[in-house]
N, C-alpha and C positions, 0 to 999 in steps of 0.2 A: 737491867731492862736498856744501859745503854751497850752492851757487849750484843745484843738481838738488834736494836734500829740500827748499828753500826755495821752486820751484814745484811740489814734488809736493803743500808743504803746500796753497799756494794752489788747484791744483786738487782737490783733497779737499775746500775748505771751499768754494768755487762750487759745486763738487756737491750739497754738502750744501743748502745755501741753493735751490740747484733744487730739491732729491730734499722740501725742505719745503713749497713753493710748489706742486709734482704735488701732494700729499695725502701721503705717508709720514713723520711725523713724526720718527717712532722711529730711522729708519733715517738722517733728513737730521741728526739730532745725531750718532750715530751716526759718518758722514762727518766732521762739524764736529769732535769731538773727536780722531779720528785724527787730522784733519790740523796741528790745533793739537800734538798730540803728537810727529810726525814733524819740525815744522819747526824752525828751527833759532833760531827765538825763541823755543820754548816747549820742552817736554822732551824731549827728541830719544830717540828709541830708538835708535839707531844711535849712541851714546857714552859 
């Protein structure tokens, strides 16, 4: 389960950075914050 959360967090953060480069700053920041919250290295929402 931890590996799945880690992969999901990486995908969210990368997509957030991609979204920022496309010009949607607020949405990109939201994706990055959610990615950091979901990841096992952060404050996981699923524990």
